[in-house]
N, CA, C and O atoms as a DFTB+ gen file, in Angstrom:
612 C
 N C O
     1  1     109.317      27.445     -14.960
     2  2     108.897      27.289     -13.694
     3  2     107.539      26.734     -13.468
     4  3     106.657      27.193     -14.194
     5  1     107.206      25.831     -12.597
     6  2     105.919      25.276     -12.405
     7  2     104.970      26.312     -11.787
     8  3     105.231      26.876     -10.724
     9  1     103.824      26.543     -12.521
    10  2     102.775      27.492     -12.016
    11  2     101.658      26.612     -11.413
    12  3     100.665      26.296     -12.069
    13  1     101.848      26.261     -10.232
    14  2     101.029      25.323      -9.612
    15  2      99.557      25.842      -9.395
    16  3      98.625      25.042      -9.306
    17  1      99.373      27.214      -9.311
    18  2      97.939      27.731      -9.121
    19  2      97.339      27.604     -10.467
    20  3      96.199      27.151     -10.573
    21  1      98.029      27.977     -11.521
    22  2      97.392      27.941     -12.899
    23  2      97.086      26.464     -13.182
    24  3      96.034      26.165     -13.747
    25  1      97.910      25.597     -12.832
    26  2      97.754      24.196     -13.049
    27  2      96.614      23.631     -12.317
    28  3      95.866      22.808     -12.845
    29  1      96.457      24.065     -11.074
    30  2      95.269      23.534     -10.172
    31  2      93.906      24.167     -10.746
    32  3      92.858      23.526     -10.670
    33  1      93.953      25.346     -11.279
    34  2      92.791      26.026     -11.833
    35  2      92.313      25.157     -13.141
    36  3      91.143      24.818     -13.315
    37  1      93.282      24.878     -13.943
    38  2      92.989      24.024     -15.107
    39  2      92.383      22.637     -14.737
    40  3      91.365      22.202     -15.276
    41  1      93.045      22.016     -13.834
    42  2      92.497      20.750     -13.338
    43  2      91.063      20.869     -12.733
    44  3      90.248      19.959     -12.883
    45  1      90.774      22.011     -12.047
    46  2      89.495      22.227     -11.572
    47  2      88.524      22.386     -12.672
    48  3      87.431      21.819     -12.681
    49  1      88.962      23.191     -13.619
    50  2      88.085      23.488     -14.806
    51  2      87.785      22.121     -15.509
    52  3      86.639      21.904     -15.903
    53  1      88.697      21.268     -15.667
    54  2      88.461      19.960     -16.310
    55  2      87.622      19.172     -15.403
    56  3      86.702      18.532     -15.912
    57  1      87.802      19.122     -14.127
    58  2      87.050      18.369     -13.259
    59  2      85.537      18.676     -13.163
    60  3      84.646      17.852     -12.960
    61  1      85.403      20.022     -13.348
    62  2      84.005      20.547     -13.486
    63  2      83.224      19.965     -14.569
    64  3      82.017      19.766     -14.424
    65  1      83.860      19.670     -15.685
    66  2      83.153      19.017     -16.775
    67  2      82.624      17.575     -16.592
    68  3      81.805      17.045     -17.344
    69  1      83.171      17.019     -15.534
    70  2      82.718      15.634     -15.164
    71  2      81.682      15.628     -14.101
    72  3      81.486      16.635     -13.421
    73  1      81.015      14.536     -13.936
    74  2      80.036      14.397     -12.866
    75  2      80.634      14.540     -11.369
    76  3      80.105      15.129     -10.426
    77  1      81.823      13.880     -11.390
    78  2      82.587      14.056     -10.087
    79  2      84.079      13.735     -10.378
    80  3      84.437      13.316     -11.479
    81  1      84.943      13.953      -9.336
    82  2      86.272      13.763      -9.558
    83  2      86.638      12.273      -9.783
    84  3      87.680      11.967     -10.363
    85  1      85.817      11.408      -9.342
    86  2      86.046       9.917      -9.614
    87  2      86.004       9.644     -11.155
    88  3      86.871       8.964     -11.704
    89  1      84.952      10.209     -11.824
    90  2      84.894      10.108     -13.305
    91  2      86.054      10.667     -13.964
    92  3      86.599      10.046     -14.876
    93  1      86.473      11.798     -13.568
    94  2      87.620      12.454     -14.044
    95  2      88.891      11.657     -14.009
    96  3      89.689      11.595     -14.944
    97  1      89.016      11.029     -12.809
    98  2      90.111      10.185     -12.559
    99  2      90.083       9.016     -13.413
   100  3      91.106       8.645     -13.989
   101  1      88.924       8.385     -13.538
   102  2      88.725       7.157     -14.399
   103  2      89.112       7.416     -15.800
   104  3      89.907       6.690     -16.398
   105  1      88.516       8.511     -16.349
   106  2      88.751       8.926     -17.715
   107  2      90.144       9.274     -18.012
   108  3      90.612       8.978     -19.112
   109  1      90.887       9.911     -17.075
   110  2      92.331      10.239     -17.324
   111  2      93.211       9.202     -17.082
   112  3      94.293       9.191     -17.670
   113  1      92.860       8.187     -16.178
   114  2      93.675       7.167     -15.785
   115  2      94.650       7.592     -14.663
   116  3      95.642       6.901     -14.429
   117  1      94.405       8.625     -14.023
   118  2      95.205       9.196     -12.956
   119  2      94.424       9.049     -11.576
   120  3      93.231       9.324     -11.443
   121  1      95.193       8.614     -10.646
   122  2      94.683       8.453      -9.229
   123  2      93.971       9.665      -8.808
   124  3      94.511      10.757      -8.982
   125  1      92.705       9.567      -8.223
   126  2      91.832      10.578      -7.786
   127  2      92.647      11.394      -6.698
   128  3      92.658      12.625      -6.730
   129  1      93.260      10.744      -5.832
   130  2      93.961      11.420      -4.704
   131  2      95.049      12.334      -5.195
   132  3      95.233      13.456      -4.725
   133  1      95.800      11.772      -6.218
   134  2      96.856      12.551      -6.791
   135  2      96.309      13.854      -7.564
   136  3      96.888      14.936      -7.467
   137  1      95.281      13.689      -8.252
   138  2      94.494      14.827      -8.890
   139  2      94.131      15.824      -7.764
   140  3      94.367      17.025      -7.902
   141  1      93.596      15.357      -6.732
   142  2      93.074      16.219      -5.650
   143  2      94.309      16.961      -5.043
   144  3      94.227      18.158      -4.768
   145  1      95.412      16.270      -4.844
   146  2      96.592      16.946      -4.237
   147  2      96.916      18.169      -5.133
   148  3      97.203      19.234      -4.588
   149  1      96.882      18.064      -6.503
   150  2      97.321      19.111      -7.371
   151  2      96.289      20.152      -7.315
   152  3      96.630      21.334      -7.267
   153  1      95.012      19.795      -7.319
   154  2      93.850      20.871      -7.214
   155  2      93.978      21.571      -5.961
   156  3      93.778      22.786      -5.962
   157  1      94.284      20.979      -4.889
   158  2      94.462      21.696      -3.492
   159  2      95.842      22.246      -3.277
   160  3      96.203      22.522      -2.133
   161  1      96.566      22.408      -4.219
   162  2      98.015      22.911      -4.135
   163  2      98.891      22.271      -3.122
   164  3      99.686      22.938      -2.459
   165  1      98.756      20.976      -2.992
   166  2      99.518      20.197      -1.941
   167  2     100.920      19.687      -2.554
   168  3     101.812      19.281      -1.810
   169  1     101.048      19.728      -3.815
   170  2     102.248      19.209      -4.374
   171  2     103.092      20.246      -5.008
   172  3     102.556      21.049      -5.772
   173  1     104.432      20.309      -4.750
   174  2     105.342      21.459      -5.247
   175  2     105.997      21.194      -6.619
   176  3     106.391      22.096      -7.358
   177  1     106.083      19.778      -6.912
   178  2     106.682      19.362      -8.208
   179  2     105.653      19.175      -9.254
   180  3     104.566      18.674      -8.965
   181  1     105.949      19.565     -10.487
   182  2     105.036      19.246     -11.546
   183  2     104.936      17.744     -11.932
   184  3     105.891      16.986     -11.762
   185  1     103.847      17.372     -12.416
   186  2     103.743      15.944     -12.863
   187  2     104.658      15.806     -14.024
   188  3     105.146      16.772     -14.611
   189  1     104.890      14.439     -14.361
   190  2     105.770      14.171     -15.453
   191  2     104.927      14.391     -16.827
   192  3     103.698      14.329     -16.843
   193  1     105.604      14.615     -17.810
   194  2     104.948      14.854     -19.187
   195  2     103.955      13.762     -19.657
   196  3     103.002      14.045     -20.382
   197  1     104.202      12.530     -19.228
   198  2     103.232      11.538     -19.611
   199  2     101.903      11.730     -18.965
   200  3     100.865      11.468     -19.572
   201  1     101.917      12.172     -17.771
   202  2     100.674      12.334     -17.079
   203  2      99.989      13.642     -17.657
   204  3      98.761      13.720     -17.689
   205  1     100.758      14.614     -18.089
   206  2     100.198      15.805     -18.770
   207  2      99.467      15.368     -19.932
   208  3      98.348      15.822     -20.170
   209  1     100.030      14.511     -20.677
   210  2      99.382      14.039     -21.990
   211  2      98.092      13.461     -21.624
   212  3      97.115      13.827     -22.279
   213  1      97.912      12.499     -20.554
   214  2      96.745      11.961     -20.155
   215  2      95.765      12.997     -19.805
   216  3      94.596      12.889     -20.178
   217  1      96.215      14.090     -19.044
   218  2      95.174      15.191     -18.657
   219  2      94.804      15.877     -19.934
   220  3      93.613      16.161     -20.054
   221  1      95.575      16.178     -20.860
   222  2      95.108      16.987     -22.046
   223  2      94.215      16.060     -22.828
   224  3      93.256      16.599     -23.381
   225  1      94.365      14.720     -22.976
   226  2      93.501      13.905     -23.659
   227  2      92.107      13.742     -23.024
   228  3      91.130      13.401     -23.691
   229  1      92.061      14.001     -21.698
   230  2      90.751      13.848     -21.125
   231  2      90.139      15.233     -20.611
   232  3      89.308      15.253     -19.703
   233  1      90.595      16.381     -21.242
   234  2      90.261      17.758     -20.832
   235  2      89.049      18.304     -21.544
   236  3      88.623      19.412     -21.217
   237  1      88.457      17.593     -22.509
   238  2      87.298      18.102     -23.249
   239  2      87.662      19.357     -24.001
   240  3      86.809      20.214     -24.230
   241  1      88.910      19.478     -24.387
   242  2      89.387      20.692     -25.028
   243  2      89.562      21.965     -24.243
   244  3      89.764      23.039     -24.809
   245  1      89.482      21.833     -22.897
   246  2      89.929      22.917     -22.026
   247  2      91.297      23.256     -22.134
   248  3      91.615      24.436     -21.993
   249  1      92.220      22.328     -22.381
   250  2      93.683      22.646     -22.425
   251  2      94.236      21.663     -23.475
   252  3      93.524      20.854     -24.070
   253  1      95.484      21.790     -23.643
   254  2      96.242      20.936     -24.573
   255  2      97.637      20.554     -23.921
   256  3      98.067      21.068     -22.889
   257  1      98.244      19.639     -24.623
   258  2      99.489      19.109     -24.002
   259  2     100.590      20.307     -23.931
   260  3     101.327      20.444     -22.954
   261  1     100.620      21.095     -24.982
   262  2     101.612      22.171     -25.041
   263  2     101.346      23.172     -23.947
   264  3     102.316      23.684     -23.389
   265  1     100.125      23.498     -23.588
   266  2      99.905      24.481     -22.598
   267  2     100.244      23.941     -21.222
   268  3     100.826      24.662     -20.411
   269  1      99.881      22.629     -20.920
   270  2     100.324      22.019     -19.780
   271  2     101.856      21.865     -19.589
   272  3     102.387      21.978     -18.484
   273  1     102.543      21.598     -20.749
   274  2     103.947      21.573     -20.560
   275  2     104.525      22.890     -20.213
   276  3     105.457      22.956     -19.412
   277  1     104.020      23.949     -20.776
   278  2     104.399      25.342     -20.426
   279  2     104.126      25.699     -18.905
   280  3     104.978      26.214     -18.181
   281  1     102.910      25.385     -18.523
   282  2     102.507      25.691     -17.161
   283  2     103.450      24.819     -16.204
   284  3     103.750      25.279     -15.103
   285  1     103.864      23.717     -16.562
   286  2     104.650      22.845     -15.604
   287  2     106.145      23.188     -15.772
   288  3     106.950      22.589     -15.059
   289  1     106.595      24.144     -16.698
   290  2     107.882      24.502     -16.808
   291  2     108.761      23.656     -17.657
   292  3     109.988      23.724     -17.598
   293  1     108.070      22.809     -18.496
   294  2     108.900      21.852     -19.369
   295  2     109.085      22.594     -20.778
   296  3     110.017      22.257     -21.508
   297  1     108.274      23.514     -21.122
   298  2     108.146      23.862     -22.498
   299  2     109.356      24.638     -23.104
   300  3     109.703      24.371     -24.255
   301  1     109.936      25.476     -22.462
   302  2     110.922      26.383     -23.037
   303  2     111.954      25.509     -23.794
   304  3     111.938      25.543     -25.025
   305  1     112.792      24.780     -23.189
   306  2     113.828      24.076     -23.900
   307  2     113.294      22.972     -24.731
   308  3     113.678      22.898     -25.898
   309  1     112.388      22.042     -24.229
   310  2     112.013      20.944     -24.972
   311  2     111.175      21.270     -26.342
   312  3     111.437      20.720     -27.412
   313  1     110.243      22.133     -26.188
   314  2     109.586      22.497     -27.383
   315  2     110.427      23.256     -28.382
   316  3     110.279      23.065     -29.590
   317  1     111.291      24.101     -27.908
   318  2     112.160      24.749     -28.773
   319  2     113.141      23.841     -29.486
   320  3     113.379      24.047     -30.676
   321  1     113.740      22.824     -28.816
   322  2     114.595      21.854     -29.467
   323  2     113.766      21.085     -30.444
   324  3     114.190      20.898     -31.584
   325  1     112.555      20.610     -30.037
   326  2     111.723      19.697     -30.837
   327  2     111.402      20.509     -32.177
   328  3     111.539      19.943     -33.262
   329  1     111.009      21.735     -32.106
   330  2     110.626      22.541     -33.273
   331  2     111.783      22.808     -34.088
   332  3     111.664      22.716     -35.310
   333  1     112.951      23.145     -33.544
   334  2     114.199      23.413     -34.333
   335  2     114.654      22.255     -35.071
   336  3     115.133      22.361     -36.200
   337  1     114.503      21.032     -34.401
   338  2     114.910      19.813     -35.024
   339  2     114.096      19.499     -36.323
   340  3     114.580      19.116     -37.388
   341  1     112.796      19.722     -36.056
   342  2     111.787      19.512     -37.225
   343  2     112.073      20.553     -38.328
   344  3     112.142      20.259     -39.522
   345  1     112.236      21.805     -37.822
   346  2     112.449      22.937     -38.812
   347  2     113.729      22.668     -39.660
   348  3     113.681      22.793     -40.884
   349  1     114.832      22.312     -39.040
   350  2     116.000      22.179     -39.825
   351  2     115.960      20.959     -40.740
   352  3     116.721      20.888     -41.705
   353  1     115.089      20.007     -40.451
   354  2     114.826      18.867     -41.402
   355  2     114.182      19.323     -42.602
   356  3     114.503      18.834     -43.685
   357  1     113.250      20.266     -42.505
   358  2     112.419      20.709     -43.554
   359  2     113.171      21.795     -44.472
   360  3     112.894      21.911     -45.666
   361  1     114.119      22.564     -43.844
   362  2     114.816      23.696     -44.419
   363  2     116.111      23.193     -44.969
   364  3     116.355      21.987     -44.992
   365  1     116.961      24.112     -45.420
   366  2     118.315      23.876     -45.821
   367  2     119.105      23.402     -44.516
   368  3     119.396      24.177     -43.606
   369  1     119.405      22.102     -44.526
   370  2     120.086      21.522     -43.384
   371  2     121.531      22.020     -43.269
   372  3     122.101      22.019     -42.178
   373  1     122.143      22.461     -44.431
   374  2     123.481      22.851     -44.257
   375  2     123.728      24.342     -44.232
   376  3     124.859      24.788     -44.424
   377  1     122.677      25.125     -43.997
   378  2     122.828      26.693     -44.100
   379  2     123.811      27.190     -43.149
   380  3     124.658      27.995     -43.535
   381  1     123.779      26.771     -41.890
   382  2     124.625      27.400     -41.023
   383  2     125.914      26.931     -41.259
   384  3     126.835      27.745     -41.179
   385  1     126.190      25.577     -41.581
   386  2     127.560      25.085     -41.930
   387  2     128.129      25.887     -43.139
   388  3     129.294      26.283     -43.150
   389  1     127.203      26.119     -44.212
   390  2     127.793      26.888     -45.311
   391  2     128.165      28.283     -44.953
   392  3     129.098      28.800     -45.567
   393  1     127.519      28.974     -43.996
   394  2     127.809      30.263     -43.659
   395  2     129.231      30.336     -42.958
   396  3     130.009      31.273     -43.139
   397  1     129.474      29.297     -42.177
   398  2     130.720      29.303     -41.385
   399  2     131.876      29.055     -42.300
   400  3     133.017      29.364     -41.954
   401  1     131.611      28.498     -43.476
   402  2     132.718      28.260     -44.478
   403  2     133.057      29.432     -45.326
   404  3     134.043      29.371     -46.060
   405  1     132.260      30.571     -45.275
   406  2     132.531      31.659     -46.121
   407  2     133.127      32.768     -45.271
   408  3     132.923      32.845     -44.060
   409  1     133.880      33.632     -45.966
   410  2     134.545      34.791     -45.189
   411  2     133.510      36.011     -45.200
   412  3     133.046      36.508     -46.226
   413  1     133.249      36.379     -44.000
   414  2     132.247      37.581     -43.719
   415  2     133.009      38.764     -43.354
   416  3     134.020      38.601     -42.671
   417  1     132.647      39.986     -43.731
   418  2     133.133      41.216     -43.243
   419  2     132.738      41.266     -41.753
   420  3     132.004      40.396     -41.284
   421  1     133.227      42.291     -40.999
   422  2     132.847      42.464     -39.545
   423  2     131.354      42.808     -39.539
   424  3     130.662      42.384     -38.613
   425  1     130.825      43.539     -40.501
   426  2     129.383      43.896     -40.354
   427  2     128.621      42.709     -40.759
   428  3     127.618      42.445     -40.096
   429  1     128.941      41.951     -41.748
   430  2     128.233      40.784     -42.063
   431  2     128.237      39.702     -40.981
   432  3     127.256      39.005     -40.723
   433  1     129.448      39.620     -40.358
   434  2     129.449      38.699     -39.214
   435  2     128.523      38.989     -38.013
   436  3     127.892      38.127     -37.401
   437  1     128.524      40.239     -37.769
   438  2     127.655      40.723     -36.654
   439  2     126.286      40.554     -36.986
   440  3     125.509      40.259     -36.078
   441  1     125.810      40.717     -38.312
   442  2     124.520      40.465     -38.750
   443  2     124.182      39.040     -38.549
   444  3     123.184      38.674     -37.928
   445  1     125.157      38.143     -39.164
   446  2     124.933      36.705     -38.960
   447  2     124.826      36.203     -37.552
   448  3     123.998      35.344     -37.251
   449  1     125.644      36.724     -36.699
   450  2     125.500      36.363     -35.242
   451  2     124.153      36.852     -34.624
   452  3     123.498      36.128     -33.874
   453  1     123.795      38.025     -34.949
   454  2     122.468      38.360     -34.537
   455  2     121.369      37.491     -34.964
   456  3     120.528      37.104     -34.153
   457  1     121.338      37.148     -36.282
   458  2     120.391      36.144     -36.792
   459  2     120.338      34.900     -36.115
   460  3     119.269      34.412     -35.746
   461  1     121.549      34.309     -35.916
   462  2     121.602      33.048     -35.086
   463  2     121.033      33.268     -33.622
   464  3     120.268      32.436     -33.135
   465  1     121.370      34.255     -33.022
   466  2     120.907      34.654     -31.675
   467  2     119.309      34.641     -31.798
   468  3     118.611      33.962     -31.046
   469  1     118.867      35.342     -32.676
   470  2     117.408      35.465     -32.841
   471  2     116.804      34.217     -32.909
   472  3     115.838      33.970     -32.187
   473  1     117.297      33.318     -33.765
   474  2     116.864      31.952     -33.932
   475  2     116.714      31.163     -32.571
   476  3     115.722      30.508     -32.253
   477  1     117.795      31.324     -31.865
   478  2     117.885      30.566     -30.574
   479  2     117.111      31.254     -29.476
   480  3     116.853      30.610     -28.459
   481  1     116.737      32.447     -29.590
   482  2     116.151      33.184     -28.429
   483  2     114.682      33.661     -28.853
   484  3     114.133      34.522     -28.165
   485  1     114.066      33.150     -29.912
   486  2     112.792      33.669     -30.216
   487  2     111.625      33.466     -29.277
   488  3     110.574      34.089     -29.422
   489  1     111.824      32.582     -28.309
   490  2     110.768      32.169     -27.437
   491  2     109.662      31.588     -28.290
   492  3     108.493      31.965     -28.218
   493  1     110.119      30.625     -29.121
   494  2     109.187      29.983     -30.115
   495  2     107.965      29.348     -29.455
   496  3     106.877      29.302     -30.029
   497  1     108.169      28.880     -28.278
   498  2     107.011      28.242     -27.497
   499  2     105.836      29.178     -27.221
   500  3     104.738      28.720     -26.902
   501  1     106.086      30.628     -27.355
   502  2     104.950      31.416     -27.106
   503  2     104.322      31.874     -28.433
   504  3     103.485      32.777     -28.418
   505  1     104.703      31.276     -29.592
   506  2     104.049      31.751     -30.842
   507  2     103.411      30.528     -31.464
   508  3     103.695      29.376     -31.137
   509  1     102.465      30.891     -32.451
   510  2     101.828      29.928     -33.233
   511  2     102.747      29.379     -34.160
   512  3     103.856      29.907     -34.226
   513  1     102.476      28.386     -34.907
   514  2     103.410      27.753     -35.930
   515  2     103.569      28.694     -37.146
   516  3     104.629      28.739     -37.771
   517  1     102.535      29.417     -37.455
   518  2     102.610      30.407     -38.594
   519  2     103.475      31.535     -38.209
   520  3     104.222      32.023     -39.057
   521  1     103.437      32.024     -36.924
   522  2     104.246      33.156     -36.590
   523  2     105.718      32.709     -36.501
   524  3     106.646      33.422     -36.882
   525  1     105.875      31.434     -35.954
   526  2     107.344      30.954     -35.997
   527  2     107.881      30.852     -37.487
   528  3     109.004      31.290     -37.734
   529  1     107.101      30.280     -38.487
   530  2     107.547      30.140     -39.754
   531  2     107.839      31.547     -40.369
   532  3     108.820      31.712     -41.094
   533  1     106.981      32.549     -40.072
   534  2     107.213      33.868     -40.637
   535  2     108.586      34.548     -39.945
   536  3     109.366      35.134     -40.696
   537  1     108.818      34.482     -38.792
   538  2     109.941      34.863     -38.131
   539  2     111.302      34.246     -38.661
   540  3     112.272      34.964     -38.903
   541  1     111.314      32.861     -38.827
   542  2     112.340      32.242     -39.191
   543  2     112.559      32.455     -40.748
   544  3     113.695      32.545     -41.212
   545  1     111.451      32.530     -41.507
   546  2     111.613      32.814     -42.876
   547  2     112.318      34.222     -43.149
   548  3     113.107      34.409     -44.075
   549  1     111.948      35.133     -42.269
   550  2     112.666      36.465     -42.375
   551  2     114.098      36.466     -42.021
   552  3     114.911      37.184     -42.602
   553  1     114.416      35.615     -41.016
   554  2     115.889      35.381     -40.711
   555  2     116.604      34.724     -41.852
   556  3     117.725      35.110     -42.183
   557  1     115.956      33.690     -42.495
   558  2     116.530      33.070     -43.607
   559  2     116.717      33.986     -44.823
   560  3     117.723      33.898     -45.527
   561  1     115.716      34.883     -45.064
   562  2     115.892      35.920     -46.159
   563  2     117.109      36.765     -45.889
   564  3     117.874      37.025     -46.817
   565  1     117.347      37.239     -44.584
   566  2     118.550      37.996     -44.301
   567  2     119.801      37.125     -44.527
   568  3     120.805      37.576     -45.078
   569  1     119.708      35.955     -44.114
   570  2     120.963      35.106     -44.376
   571  2     121.246      34.845     -45.788
   572  3     122.406      34.866     -46.199
   573  1     120.211      34.592     -46.582
   574  2     120.354      34.462     -48.041
   575  2     120.941      35.734     -48.578
   576  3     121.803      35.633     -49.451
   577  1     120.575      36.915     -48.157
   578  2     121.069      38.111     -48.569
   579  2     122.590      38.234     -48.336
   580  3     123.369      38.741     -49.143
   581  1     122.935      37.688     -47.091
   582  2     124.327      37.754     -46.738
   583  2     125.177      36.943     -47.745
   584  3     126.196      37.364     -48.292
   585  1     124.599      35.679     -47.921
   586  2     125.340      34.690     -48.722
   587  2     125.430      35.275     -50.226
   588  3     126.456      35.094     -50.882
   589  1     124.401      35.933     -50.717
   590  2     124.396      36.462     -52.026
   591  2     125.454      37.499     -52.167
   592  3     126.263      37.477     -53.094
   593  1     125.437      38.420     -51.222
   594  2     126.394      39.541     -51.266
   595  2     127.782      39.043     -51.058
   596  3     128.724      39.647     -51.571
   597  1     127.973      37.914     -50.294
   598  2     129.227      37.479     -50.166
   599  2     129.827      36.866     -51.394
   600  3     131.038      36.924     -51.605
   601  1     128.946      36.253     -52.239
   602  2     129.314      35.627     -53.428
   603  2     129.601      36.737     -54.594
   604  3     130.244      36.460     -55.607
   605  1     129.136      37.820     -54.372
   606  2     129.316      39.013     -55.363
   607  2     130.739      39.561     -55.175
   608  3     131.245      40.162     -56.124
   609  1     131.391      39.415     -54.095
   610  2     132.776      39.981     -53.857
   611  2     133.789      39.384     -54.483
   612  3     134.939      39.797     -54.331
């Protein structure tokens, strides 16, 4: 959900770093009136991600693209999907497929389903990359344990 008050405050903080709003507009490449409308809470819809990128690049480190995406309500699904796509390319791409091809006990299946649910509902967008890696590594350790125990049967 778009947090227009927080977005307006960030825009104001960025604007304060410039001599005036005109300089901020010129540096960001965004119309001054458009910026003013957001600062004054006149617009209900969040700006498009491309505009957020311009704002982040002209913010003097006050904010970043990810934070702006989150404030504007874009983050949850898009960042999660982007991270998982990247993650699955780096890790065992066939892990989930391999697990579905083996026979699991009821208890093992419940554990497997829980792990998959955790992966999909971790709220990864709220974590640092190191925290995400640690949580997912823990899930993979549990999945590897399941696979090892399954092969021992």
